[in-house]
C-alpha positions as CSV (number, residue, x, y, z in Angstrom):
1,M,-8.9,-14.3,1.2
2,P,-5.5,-14.9,-1.0
3,M,-2.8,-16.5,0.8
4,M,0.0,-18.1,-0.5
5,I,3.5,-19.2,0.5
6,V,6.4,-16.9,-0.8
7,R,10.2,-17.6,-0.9
8,I,12.4,-14.7,-0.1
9,C,16.2,-15.1,0.1
10,G,15.6,-18.7,1.0
11,T,13.2,-18.0,3.9
12,C,9.4,-19.1,3.4
13,A,6.8,-16.9,4.4
14,L,2.9,-17.1,4.4
15,V,1.5,-13.8,3.1
16,L,-2.1,-12.9,4.1
17,A,-4.2,-10.0,2.3
18,I,-5.1,-6.9,4.3
19,P,-7.6,-4.1,3.5
20,A,-6.3,-1.1,1.5
21,L,-7.7,1.7,3.3
22,L,-7.5,4.2,0.7
23,F,-9.7,2.1,-1.6
24,A,-13.1,0.4,-1.5
25,Q,-13.6,-2.4,0.9
26,D,-14.8,-5.9,-0.1
27,E,-17.6,-7.1,1.8
28,V,-17.4,-9.9,4.2
29,V,-17.7,-13.3,2.2
30,P,-19.0,-16.3,4.4
31,K,-16.6,-19.1,3.4
32,N,-14.7,-21.9,5.2
33,R,-12.7,-21.3,8.2
34,L,-9.0,-21.5,8.0
35,V,-6.4,-21.5,10.8
36,I,-2.6,-20.9,10.3
37,E,-0.5,-22.1,13.2
38,G,3.2,-22.3,14.4
39,G,4.7,-19.6,12.3
40,T,6.3,-16.4,13.5
41,L,3.7,-13.4,12.7
42,I,5.1,-9.9,11.7
43,D,2.0,-8.0,11.6
44,G,3.4,-4.9,10.1
45,T,2.3,-2.5,12.9
46,G,5.8,-2.0,14.3
47,G,5.2,-4.6,17.1
48,A,7.5,-7.1,18.2
49,P,7.2,-10.5,16.1
50,L,4.8,-13.2,17.7
51,S,6.2,-16.7,17.9
52,D,4.2,-19.9,17.5
53,A,1.2,-17.7,16.3
54,V,-2.3,-18.8,15.5
55,I,-4.5,-17.1,13.0
56,V,-7.9,-17.9,12.5
57,I,-9.6,-16.7,8.9
58,E,-13.3,-16.8,8.2
59,G,-14.4,-16.0,5.1
60,N,-12.1,-13.1,3.9
61,R,-11.5,-11.6,7.2
62,I,-9.1,-12.2,10.0
63,A,-11.1,-13.3,13.0
64,A,-8.6,-13.9,15.6
65,I,-4.8,-13.8,16.3
66,G,-2.7,-14.7,19.1
67,P,-0.1,-17.1,20.6
68,R,-0.9,-21.0,20.3
69,G,-3.1,-21.9,23.4
70,Q,-4.8,-18.6,23.7
71,V,-6.8,-18.6,20.6
72,Q,-10.0,-20.6,20.2
73,L,-9.8,-22.6,17.1
74,P,-13.2,-23.5,15.0
75,Q,-13.8,-27.1,15.2
76,D,-14.6,-27.2,11.3
77,A,-11.5,-25.1,10.0
78,E,-8.8,-26.3,7.7
79,V,-5.3,-26.1,9.5
80,I,-2.2,-25.0,7.9
81,D,1.1,-25.9,9.8
82,A,3.5,-22.8,9.4
83,S,6.0,-24.2,11.6
84,G,9.5,-22.5,10.7
85,K,7.8,-20.0,8.5
86,F,7.3,-16.3,8.9
87,I,3.7,-15.0,8.4
88,L,3.4,-11.4,6.9
89,P,0.5,-9.1,5.5
90,G,0.0,-9.4,2.2
91,F,1.8,-6.7,0.1
92,I,0.0,-3.8,-1.6
93,D,1.3,-2.5,-4.7
94,I,-0.6,1.0,-5.2
95,H,1.0,1.8,-8.5
96,V,0.5,-0.5,-11.6
97,H,-0.5,-0.4,-15.0
98,W,-2.2,-3.5,-15.3
99,D,-1.4,-6.2,-17.9
100,F,-2.5,-9.9,-18.5
101,W,0.6,-11.5,-17.7
102,M,0.7,-9.8,-14.1
103,T,-1.9,-11.8,-12.3
104,E,0.1,-14.7,-10.7
105,L,3.4,-13.0,-10.9
106,F,2.0,-10.6,-8.3
107,L,0.9,-13.5,-6.1
108,A,4.2,-15.4,-6.5
109,H,5.9,-12.2,-4.9
110,G,3.5,-11.7,-1.8
111,V,1.4,-8.8,-3.6
112,T,-2.3,-9.4,-2.5
113,S,-3.5,-6.2,-3.8
114,A,-2.8,-3.9,-6.5
115,V,-4.0,-0.5,-7.7
116,D,-4.1,0.1,-11.4
117,L,-3.6,3.7,-11.8
118,D,-5.3,4.4,-15.4
119,S,-5.6,1.7,-17.9
120,F,-7.9,1.1,-20.9
121,V,-11.5,1.4,-19.1
122,P,-13.5,-1.3,-20.6
123,W,-10.8,-4.0,-20.6
124,I,-9.4,-3.2,-16.9
125,M,-12.8,-3.6,-15.7
126,E,-13.2,-7.0,-17.1
127,Q,-10.0,-7.9,-15.7
128,K,-11.2,-6.7,-12.3
129,D,-14.7,-8.6,-12.5
130,A,-12.8,-11.8,-13.4
131,L,-10.4,-11.4,-10.4
132,R,-13.2,-10.7,-8.1
133,D,-15.3,-13.8,-9.2
134,G,-12.4,-16.2,-9.5
135,R,-12.0,-16.6,-13.1
136,L,-8.6,-15.0,-13.1
137,R,-6.1,-16.2,-10.2
138,G,-4.3,-12.8,-9.0
139,P,-4.5,-10.1,-6.4
140,R,-7.5,-7.9,-5.6
141,L,-7.5,-5.3,-8.3
142,F,-8.5,-1.6,-7.7
143,T,-9.1,0.8,-10.4
144,T,-9.3,4.6,-11.3
145,T,-10.9,6.5,-13.7
146,S,-9.6,7.6,-16.6
147,S,-6.9,10.3,-16.0
148,L,-8.0,14.0,-16.0
149,S,-5.4,16.3,-17.1
150,G,-4.3,19.8,-18.4
151,R,-2.3,20.5,-21.5
152,L,1.0,18.7,-22.0
153,I,3.6,19.4,-24.9
154,W,3.0,16.3,-26.6
155,D,-1.0,16.6,-26.8
156,S,-2.4,17.9,-30.1
157,P,-6.0,18.4,-31.4
158,E,-5.2,15.6,-34.1
159,S,-3.9,13.2,-31.3
160,P,-5.5,14.0,-28.1
161,G,-4.9,10.5,-26.5
162,R,-7.3,8.9,-23.9
163,I,-6.2,11.3,-21.0
164,R,-9.1,13.8,-20.9
165,R,-7.9,17.4,-21.2
166,L,-9.7,19.8,-18.8
167,A,-10.6,23.0,-20.1
168,S,-12.1,24.5,-17.1
169,P,-13.5,23.7,-13.4
170,E,-16.8,23.4,-14.6
171,M,-15.5,20.6,-17.3
172,A,-13.6,19.0,-14.4
173,R,-16.7,18.8,-12.3
174,R,-19.0,17.4,-15.2
175,L,-16.3,14.8,-16.1
176,T,-15.8,13.7,-12.3
177,R,-19.8,13.7,-12.1
178,A,-20.2,11.7,-15.2
179,V,-18.3,8.7,-13.6
180,G,-21.0,8.0,-11.1
181,P,-21.3,7.8,-7.3
182,G,-19.6,5.4,-5.1
183,R,-16.5,3.1,-5.4
184,E,-17.9,-0.1,-6.5
185,Q,-16.6,0.6,-10.2
186,Y,-13.8,3.0,-9.5
187,N,-12.2,3.2,-6.7
188,L,-10.0,6.5,-7.0
189,T,-10.3,9.3,-9.3
190,K,-7.1,9.9,-11.0
191,T,-5.5,13.4,-12.3
192,Y,-2.3,13.9,-14.2
193,T,0.1,16.6,-14.6
194,E,-0.8,20.2,-15.7
195,I,-4.3,20.5,-14.1
196,S,-4.8,24.0,-12.7
197,P,-5.6,24.7,-8.9
198,D,-9.1,25.6,-9.6
199,Q,-9.5,22.3,-11.8
200,L,-7.8,20.3,-9.5
201,Q,-10.2,21.5,-6.4
202,A,-13.4,20.7,-8.6
203,V,-12.3,17.1,-9.0
204,V,-11.6,16.8,-5.3
205,E,-14.8,18.4,-4.4
206,E,-16.8,16.2,-6.8
207,S,-15.0,13.0,-6.1
208,H,-15.2,13.2,-2.3
209,R,-19.1,13.9,-2.9
210,A,-19.2,10.9,-4.7
211,G,-17.2,8.9,-2.2
212,R,-14.2,8.5,-3.7
213,N,-10.7,9.7,-3.1
214,V,-8.2,11.3,-5.4
215,M,-4.9,10.2,-6.7
216,A,-2.8,12.8,-8.2
217,H,0.2,12.6,-10.6
218,L,1.4,16.3,-10.0
219,G,3.1,18.5,-12.4
220,S,4.1,22.1,-11.7
221,L,1.6,22.0,-8.8
222,D,3.6,21.0,-5.8
223,A,2.4,18.3,-3.0
224,R,1.6,20.9,-0.4
225,Q,-0.6,23.0,-2.7
226,A,-2.3,19.4,-3.6
227,A,-2.9,18.6,-0.1
228,R,-4.5,21.6,0.6
229,L,-6.7,21.3,-2.1
230,G,-7.9,18.0,-0.6
231,V,-6.0,15.4,-2.7
232,D,-5.7,12.1,-0.9
233,G,-2.7,10.5,-2.4
234,I,-0.1,11.4,-4.9
235,A,1.6,9.2,-7.7
236,H,5.3,9.0,-7.7
237,G,5.9,10.9,-5.0
238,S,5.6,13.6,-7.6
239,G,5.3,17.3,-6.0
240,I,7.4,16.5,-3.1
241,V,10.6,17.9,-4.5
242,L,8.8,21.1,-5.5
243,A,7.2,21.6,-1.9
244,T,10.5,21.0,-0.1
245,I,13.1,22.8,-2.4
246,S,14.0,26.2,-0.2
247,D,15.8,27.7,-3.4
248,S,13.1,29.7,-5.0
249,A,15.0,29.8,-8.2
250,R,15.5,26.1,-8.5
251,A,11.9,25.7,-7.9
252,D,11.1,28.0,-10.6
253,E,13.1,26.3,-12.8
254,L,11.5,22.9,-12.2
255,R,8.2,24.3,-12.3
256,S,8.8,25.7,-15.9
257,F,10.0,22.4,-16.9
258,T,7.0,20.5,-15.6
259,R,4.9,23.0,-17.3
260,L,6.4,22.0,-20.7
261,G,5.6,18.4,-19.9
262,I,9.3,17.6,-20.3
263,A,10.3,16.6,-16.5
264,V,7.4,14.7,-15.1
265,D,9.3,11.2,-15.0
266,Y,12.4,12.3,-16.6
267,P,16.2,12.3,-15.3
268,L,16.0,15.7,-15.2
269,F,13.3,15.9,-12.5
270,L,15.3,13.4,-10.5
271,M,18.2,16.0,-10.6
272,Y,16.1,18.4,-8.3
273,H,16.1,16.1,-5.6
274,A,19.5,17.6,-4.9
275,Y,17.9,20.7,-3.8
276,M,15.3,19.1,-1.3
277,D,15.2,20.8,2.1
278,M,14.6,17.7,4.3
279,T,13.5,19.9,7.2
280,R,10.3,20.5,5.4
281,V,9.2,16.9,4.9
282,D,7.6,16.5,8.3
283,E,5.3,19.1,7.8
284,L,4.5,18.0,4.5
285,V,3.7,14.7,5.9
286,N,1.4,16.1,8.6
287,L,-0.5,18.0,5.9
288,Y,-1.5,14.8,4.2
289,G,-2.3,13.3,7.7
290,G,-3.1,9.5,6.4
291,A,-2.7,10.1,2.7
292,R,-0.4,7.7,0.5
293,C,2.3,8.3,-2.2
294,S,2.7,5.6,-4.9
295,D,5.9,4.9,-6.5
């Protein structure tokens, strides 16, 4: 269980790792018991801070939390005095493109879990394994498959890149199945921009059948369409603007730009935020139910 002290604006905080529910869960690891006591716990649930808190950790799981005097302390536990400090859940960065220099920098800023949304696969899997078995010190790392995408303006037969360009729903199913079942190796399936509705639906169906969720970086498909196709999370909040523009002419303009591949992450795209109809946002959030957006 990663745990560290983070200094924020001159105030010390103990940061604890918590599970990332969109991704695979690590198995319980039987290790030494740890007690953190005396600090003010802010648990992230919206409840009031708990003063003079006691937290009991067994292996990589939180076994008990409560006020001092109301929690039984294991006799063989290591005790950390957190008096005068704040205790927070570990932060989760759900959109990174991993690099070797990031490991301890994340920990220093309280990030105890990170999600890599598509890096060079053999290398990123080696990084993930090294972090899991302790050869590297850093946050718990979750990984995605290589991106499955449609045609973009910068693609060419001579320089296809490492993003897999889909030609049909059948190809989408085949490539998704080829990754294999479960989330031990790949925690998520990643899709990218100009993927058609039938291709995206094929990816979602095969991924869910394999036990993986789908994170989509959307292009001309909007977030409402993606939710109805079964997508579990969206990168960059992509597709939200398209799903909430009430001016159909502006929405058509933005779709045209995204189909060309020139408005995916650029200032031109950001301009269209001005046309969002905020009354449509709650309905969109309800469609996703507990799905997550990554920044």
